[in-house]
C-alpha positions in Angstrom: -69.1 -40.4 127.9 -68.2 -41.6 124.4 -67.2 -38.1 123.3 -64.8 -37.7 126.2 -63.2 -41.1 125.5 -62.7 -40.0 121.8 -61.2 -36.7 122.9 -58.8 -38.4 125.3 -57.8 -40.9 122.6 -57.1 -38.1 120.2 -55.0 -36.2 122.8 -53.0 -39.4 123.5 -52.3 -39.8 119.8 -51.1 -36.3 119.6 -48.9 -36.7 122.6 -47.5 -40.0 121.3 -46.7 -38.4 117.9 -45.0 -35.4 119.6 -42.9 -37.8 121.7 -41.8 -39.8 118.6 -40.9 -36.5 116.9 -38.9 -35.4 119.9 -37.0 -38.7 120.0 -36.0 -38.3 116.4 -34.8 -34.7 117.1 -32.8 -35.9 120.1 -31.3 -38.6 118.1 -30.1 -36.1 115.4 -28.7 -33.8 118.2 -26.9 -36.7 119.9 -25.3 -37.8 116.6 -23.9 -34.3 116.1 -22.1 -34.3 119.5 -18.9 -36.0 118.3 -18.6 -33.5 115.4 -19.1 -30.6 117.8 -16.5 -32.0 120.2 -14.0 -32.3 117.3 -14.6 -28.7 116.3 -14.1 -27.5 119.8 -10.8 -29.4 120.0 -9.7 -27.8 116.8 -10.7 -24.4 118.0 -8.8 -24.9 121.3 -5.7 -25.9 119.4 -5.9 -22.8 117.1 -6.4 -20.5 120.1 -3.3 -22.1 121.8 -1.3 -21.6 118.7 -2.4 -18.0 118.4 -1.5 -17.3 122.0 1.9 -18.8 121.5 2.5 -16.7 118.5 1.3 -13.6 120.3 3.7 -14.3 123.2 6.6 -14.8 120.8 5.7 -11.6 119.0 5.5 -9.6 122.3 8.9 -10.9 123.4 10.6 -9.9 120.2 8.8 -6.5 119.9 10.2 -5.5 123.3 13.7 -5.4 121.8 12.6 -3.3 118.8 12.8 0.5 119.4 9.6 2.3 118.8 9.1 4.9 116.1 8.7 7.6 118.7 12.3 7.2 119.7 13.7 7.8 116.2 11.4 10.6 114.9 9.8 13.5 116.7 6.1 13.7 116.8 4.5 16.3 114.4 3.2 19.5 115.9 -0.4 19.4 116.8 -0.9 22.9 118.1 -3.0 25.5 116.1 -1.5 28.9 116.1 -3.2 32.1 114.9 -0.6 32.2 112.1 -1.7 28.7 110.9 -5.3 29.8 111.0 -4.5 32.9 108.9 -2.6 30.8 106.4 -5.5 28.4 106.1 -8.0 31.2 105.4 -5.8 32.9 102.9 -5.2 29.6 101.1 -8.9 29.0 101.1 -9.7 32.4 99.7 -7.1 31.9 97.0 -8.7 28.6 96.1 -12.1 30.2 95.8 -11.0 32.9 93.4 
């Protein structure tokens, strides 16, 4: 009977030490909440500013003509002639 009382006493001491440690950890976490709230507020303000800039940029870019309107697109087709030119240039480079 004495052994079980000692075991229970030891277990209670371990539980009490764990609870005290958890209370300390919770205190540290709760003290950081105002800092996190301030960071979230700053982040929300930055996101709102970026969204406003993006909307202003989109509005002005609609009036700007695109490059495709002023210059034709380059040819992207491969012809047998271009293949022949490639191979002959390659052969000349090797020699």
